[in-house]
N, C-alpha and C positions, 0 to 999 in steps of 0.2 A: 263205300268202304267204311268199315267200322273202326273207330279209333281204339287204340290199346290203352288209352289213358282215360281215367274217370275225371269228370269236372271237379275242380278244386275250388272251394270257397276261400277267397282271399280276404284277409282282414287288413286293417290300416298298417300293421307292422310289415306284412308281406308286400304291400304296395310300396312302402318306403324302401324296403330292401331292393325290390325290382327297379325302382327309379334310380337308386344309387348305382346298382350294378350295370344298368343300361348306360348311365353316364360315364362310368369308369369300370370296365370289365377287369381291370388289373388291380382294383382296390384290395388292400389286405383285409382279412377278416376282422382284425382288431379295429382298423379304421372304419370299416363298414359298421361295426357294432357301435362305435362312438357316434357316427353320423346319424344313425337311426335310433339312438338312445335305448339300446338293449345290451344285456350282458353278452360277452363274446360267445359263450356257450349257447345261449338261446338264439342268437343271431346265426351261428354256424348250423344249428339244428334246423332252423327255418330255411336256410339256404340249401341244405341237403334235401329237404322235403320238396322245395320248389324245383330242384333238378330232377329228383326221382319222379315227380309228377309230370315231368315233361314240359313244364312252364318255361324253364330255362333250358334251352336246347344246346347251348354251347357259348363259347366266348370267342370273339373274332377281332381281327385287326382291321381297321378302316384304312385303306390305302389312298394316297393322294394321286389322282390322275396326273397332275402337273409334274410330280416327282418321278412318276413311272413312265414318262414320255407320252402321256395321253392314252396309254393302253387301258382298256376296260376289261376287267375280268368278270366273266359271267358263268355261273354254274346253274344248270337246269336239270331237274329230275322230273321224269314223266312216268306215271303209273297208269296202266290200262287194266280195266276189268277183263277185257277180252282182246286177244292178239289175233284179229282176223283182218283180212284185206278190206272188207266192207266197213270196218270201224275207223278208217282213216279220216 
């Protein structure tokens, strides 16, 4: 299956942004810019580019199994090239 995204060359700024967003997906853009030592507009532009390129797919909440009664949530997506009985 061919990807709809072209590979993106990441530089040190992009890696810093990704690291911070991975640690705290709810970080404000101004705080993110401060932490990676970029202007807010430059940081915001890079963040949008990382999202548009498909590098950042979304922002999620990590749930505590202990607080949810030990329930585990699992989401699975399966894509098949062919939907035939012999491909099972």
